[in-house]
N, C-alpha and C positions, 0 to 999 in steps of 0.2 A: 243682826244676821251673822251666822257663823258657817264656816266651811270646814270640811275635814282635811283640807290640803293646804290651808293658808290662813293668815291672820289679817284682818282688815287694817288698812293704813289710814290713820286720821290726820297725821301731820303732813298735809299736802298744801302747797301754795294755793291760795284762794283762786287764782286765775286758772289753775290746772283742773280744779274740781268740775268745771263745766265741760271739759273735753269729752268725757264719756257720753254726754247728752248731744253734743254737736257731731262727734265722730263715733257713731254707734257700733261700727264693725271694725275688725282689724284690717279688712281690705280697704277701709276708708282712711286708714292711719299708717300706711306703709311708708317707711323711709328707707332708701337704699344708699349704701356707702361702699365704694370700691377703692382699694389701694393695694400697693405692693409692699410686702414685708421683706425687709432685708434680714435674711436668716443665716448669714455667713458665720456669725459668732455662735449661733445655735448649733449649727452643724459641727463646728469645731468642738464645742462642748460635748456633743453626743459621741463623737469619735473618741475623745479622751475618756469619757465615762465608760464606753464599751471596752476600751483597752484595759481600763482599770478593773472593771467588773465584767469579765467575759461570760459569767454564768447567767447573766440576764441581758438581752439585747434591747437597749433603749432605741426607740424610733422617734422620728420627728413628729409624727402624728400624736404620740403620747405627750410630748412636751407642749405641743400646740394646744391640745385639749386641757392639759393641766394649767396652762397659762390662762385659758378662758375661765376655767373653774375658779382659780385663785382670784381673778379679776371680779367675778361675781360675788365672791366672799367679801372682798375688800371694798367693792362698789355695789352694795346690795340692792340699789334701786333697779339694777339690770335684772334682778330676779323677781320682778313684780309682774302682775297681769291685771287686766280689767275684766270684771264680771259683775253683772247686775248693776251697772253704772257706778261700781265702787272699785277702789284700789285695794289690791291684796298683795301681801308679802308671802312668798312661798315658804312653807315649813321645811322643805327639803332642797338639797342641792343635787341636781340630776342632769343627765345628758342622754341624748339618743343619737345613734348613727347606724347606718346600714352596713352589714358585713356580707360580702358576696363570697360564696364558698369557692368558686373558681372563676377565672376570667373568660367565661363562655356565655352565650346567649341563654343557654338552658339552665345554667347553674342557679340554684335557689339563693334567695337573700334572707338574711335574718335581721330583725330590728327589735330590740328590747331596751327599755330604760336602764341606765346604770345609776346607782345612787352613791353619793360620796359624803364624807363628813367634812365640815368646814375646816377643821384643823389639819387635814391631810397634807402630806408633802409630795414632791414629785414622784418618788419611787412607789408610794402607796397608790397614787392615781394610776401610774403606769402598769402596776401589777394587776389591778382590777380590770383595766382595759385589755391587757394581754391575755389574761385568763378567759375573759369573755370571748375574744376573737378566736382563740384556740378551741374553746368549747363549741362555738358556733360552727366552725369549720369541720369539727369532728362529728357533730350531731346537728345536722341542719333541720331535724324535726323539732328541736328544742326552740320553738318559736311560739310564744303565747299569742301573738297577733294572728298568725295563720291558724292556730288551733281554735281560736274563738270564731273565726270566719268559717272554718270547716263545719263547726257545730251548727252555725246559723244556716248554712246551705242545705242542711238536711230538713229544714222546715219550709213551709210555703212562703212565697215572697210577701204576702200580706202580713204574715206573722213577723217576718224580718222588719218590715216597715213599722209595725206596732212596737216591736222591741226597741228599735232605734228611737222612736218617738218617746218612749218611756225613759230611755237612757238620757235623752236630751233634756227632759224635765229635771232629772237628778243632776245632770251636768250644770244646768242653769242655777240651781239652788246650792250647788257645792256639796252634794251628798253622793257623788258617784263612788261606787265601791272601788277599793284599791286594785282588785284584780282586773277591772276594766281599764283603769288608768295605766296599769302596767302593760296591758295588751295592746292598747292603741298607740302608745308611745308619743302622744301629742299633749301630754300634761307635764312635760319636763322643762327645766330651766332654759335649755337650749337644744336645738337640733343642729348637728354638724354633718355636712355632706362633703366627704373627701373625694372630690371629683378628680383630683390629681392621681389617685390610685387606679382609676380606670382609663388613664391616658389622655385626659383632656388637655388641649393646648390653648394658649392665649389667655385672655382675661377670664376670670371666674364668673359664670353667670349667676344672677340673683335668683333666689327661690322665694316664692310667696309664703305668707303665713296662712295657717288654716283657721277657719272660723270655729271649727270643733276643737275642743281642748283649751289649754291655757298657755301654750308656748308663745312667747312674745319675741323671741330672738332666733333667727335662722342664719347659719353661717355656712358659706360654701368656700372650699379650699381648692385652689387650682394646682397645676403641676409646677415642679421646681424648675427655675430658669437660671442659666448661668449668664451673667452680664459682665462683659469686659469693660474696663475703664482705661481711657487713653490720655496721654499728656497732650500738650498743645501741638507737638510735632507728629501726633498720630501714632505714637509708640505705646503698646500696651503696658500699663503700670500695675494693674491689679485685676483680680477677678472676684466678683461678688455673686452671691446666690440670693435670688429673690423668689417669692411665692405670691401670686395674686390671690386676694381674698375679697369676698363679697359679704356684706352684712345686710340683713333685712330686719328691721326692728319696728315694733309698734310704738310710734312716737308719743303715745299718751302716757307711757309708763314713767318717763322721766324727761328732763329738759335736754335740748340739744347740747348745751354747754356741759352737762353732766355726762352725756354719752361720749362726746369728743374727748373729755378728760379720761374717761374709762378706756377708750381706744388707745390713748397714749400710754396709760398705765399697763395695758395688755402688751403693747409693743415693747415697753421697757422690760417686762417680765420675760418676754420671748427672746429679746436680745441679751438678757442677763439671766439665763435659766438657773444659775446657782442660787438666785433668790427663792426659787421654788423648793429648795432643799430646807428652807427655814419654816418653822411653824408660824403661821400668820397671827397677827393681833386681830381678834374678832371685833367687829363693830357692835355697838349696843343694840339690843332688840328693839323692835318697833314699839312705839308707845301705845298703851291701851287707851280706850276712850277717856277713862277717868284721868290717866296721866296726861293726856293731851289737853284736857280742860284745865288741869292744874298748871300746865306750862303756859297756856294762854293768859291765865290770871296773873302769873308771875311776870310775864312780858308786859302786861298792861300796867302793873305797878311800877316797873322800871321806866316805862314811857311817860308816866304821869309827872307833870312838871308842877312844882310848887309855885304859888303866886310870886313869892319873893325871888325865885330863881329865874323867872321869865325875862327880866330885864338885865340880868347879870351876864 
């Protein structure tokens, strides 16, 4: 079986291969994780960078998203999804988030996927996001999602239902056209919701995953909080800045151990954003079925014990 957006992963631990049969939907497989990010060093880095390069204003959200994208490059199992009871490695590195034109109830929202190359560095990520946000605010009509829906609303409801049913078949077999995947925005590596930008206080709420599409990771970002640290006598000694974050992940795509290590890797990148200025070392591509079978044969040869070696 082949898809037009991913390659099948064969090199899966035996125990994990049963998960798609036991946990058939993403809603059966949701795992939530909340924590506070210490972003004091990140903000210091951004201030210094903006002072050095005033022609481009770096924002915390850009660094946050770049750190997420770099983590998915270097920890590629996060960029997987389950479809048709199989594991798939996404061909593209992509992200989706919502841009609100103005902070009013009536202001329109724009949501379109952004695509990146794995070898990109921080400034390249930032410029793509900055261009997209500025373009969205200048032209709120440039929204492929709304455009597709407006077209559908001109036809009878039964026709919409039939059209969606047809798309569901193409979605299931992995042959959904690119323009549809771009329009719905739920076929991306990750969906990020910057709730801090709309003034949310307190812990960042979790967002569910959608059954439609292939997005296996949803991240919510809360508002910036200033936290004072005190000594034993109650005197303030320092001030740290923290941001609450909520992760929702389809637990089937990787192990809990791999996910936690990936979170720590992400935290390290965010606390040391200068690492994002470097071009990453790309991991090897996923094994084809033929390559996977060859690997299994080689492992069996290594595990084979000669009779004379058994008692040694």
